[in-house]
N, C-alpha and C positions, 0 to 999 in steps of 0.2 A: 504494500500500500504506500502510495506516494504522498498522501495527505497526513500531516502530523500536527499536533497541538503541543503547546509547551508554555514555559514561563520561567521567570527568574527565581532565585532562592526564596525571596519573601512573598512572591505572588503578586507584587504590584504591577508587573508587566506580564501580560499574557499574549500569546500569538497563535495564529493558525497559519500553516505553511504548506506549500506544495513543493516537494523536493524535485529538483530537476534530474537527479539520479541518486541511487542508493550508494553514496560515497561519502567518505570523510577525507578532508584535506588537512594535513598537518603542516602548519607554517612555523618554521624555526627562525624567522627573522628576529633581530634583537628587540624590536618593538613588541612583537607577540610574546617573546620570552618574559619581558618585563610586565606586560599586561596580564599574563596568566600566572605569574609567580615563579617562572623558571622553565616550564615545559613549553611545548609547542601549543599554538592555538589550534584546537580541533574544531573545524567548521564543516557544515554541510551546504552544498549548493542548493539554492531555492529558485524556482521560477516565479513564485508568487508568495508574498508574506503579508498577512493582515494582522495588525496589532489590535487586539480586542480592547486592551487597556494600554494606552501609550503616554499618559500624562507624566509618567515618571522616567521617560527615556531622556537621557542626557547624552548628546552628541558632542564630539570634539575632534578637531583635526590635528594630526601630528605631522602631516606631510602636505605637499602642495596638491596631492591628488586623492588622498583617502580620508575617510571619516570613520571613526570608531564610536560605539555607543555602549553605555552601561545603564543599569538601573540606578536611578538617583537615590533610591532608598537603601538598597543592600550592596550595590557595587558589582553585581553580576555582569560579566562581559556579555553583550547581546549580539552584536554584529559588526561587520566591517563592510563598507561600501565605497565605491568611487565617488568623488566629489560630484555633486549634481546628478547622481545616478541612483537608481533604486537599490534596495537591499538585495544582494545576490548570494550572500553567505550569512548563515546564523551559526552561533556556537552550538555544537552538538549537545552539550549539557543542558540546553534549554528544553530539548525534546522529551516529552513524557514517554514516548515509545521509540526506542532506538533499535528495534528489531530489524534485521537484515542489513544493517549498516556495517561497513568495514573500511579500514584505512586503505585508500587506493593511491594516494599521492602525498609525497613530502616535498615541500618547496623551501627554498633557502637552506638547502642541506649543508652548505659550507659554513653556515652560521650555527648549526646544531650544537647544543651544549656538549662538551667533551665527555660527559658522563652518560650521554644518551646514545643508544645504539640505533642503527637504521631499522626501519620497520619492514620486516620480510614481505616481499611481494608488492610493495608500494613503488610506484614510479618516482624517480628522483630528479629534481632540478635545482640548479644553483642560483645564487643571487644574480649573477650575470645573465643567466637565461631568463629569469623572471623580469629583470630590468629591461631586457630586449623586448619581451612581450608587452610590458607596460609602455615602452616607447612607441612600439607599433600601434598599440591601442590608442594612445593619446594622439599620435599623428593621424590616424584614421578619423578620430573624433574632430580634430581641428580642420581636416580637409573635407569633412562630410562624407567620408568613405570613398572619395574619388581619387585615390592615390595610384 
């Protein structure tokens, strides 16, 4: 089932989401390590997300292109999205039902904490590879897809 509901630790933020695939992406970038307390940020791709209660969502930008969000009440990490874009990833811990999900991809693997091993079977990409994808995406957005 691709439809899931969930919420933050205190319940102040609730959501309904349609997963775009049954996958977990583990991001090892330095920002995600700090945001999660040391490990990778584990997120699931969504094609649609509706916040049932959203008055406690606090967004903040740490880069020129991305926005992170937390619950303003309990501090639970909620999502990451591109600046001026819809939410495309929510943290997996929000989901009430995590059935059939598995880690399929690790990104920023060259930033992975030295005490953390690679996740078996997950595709691997480096910071340089992710930055190249970001650059291509931003270029496409600025040219309206006519590159």
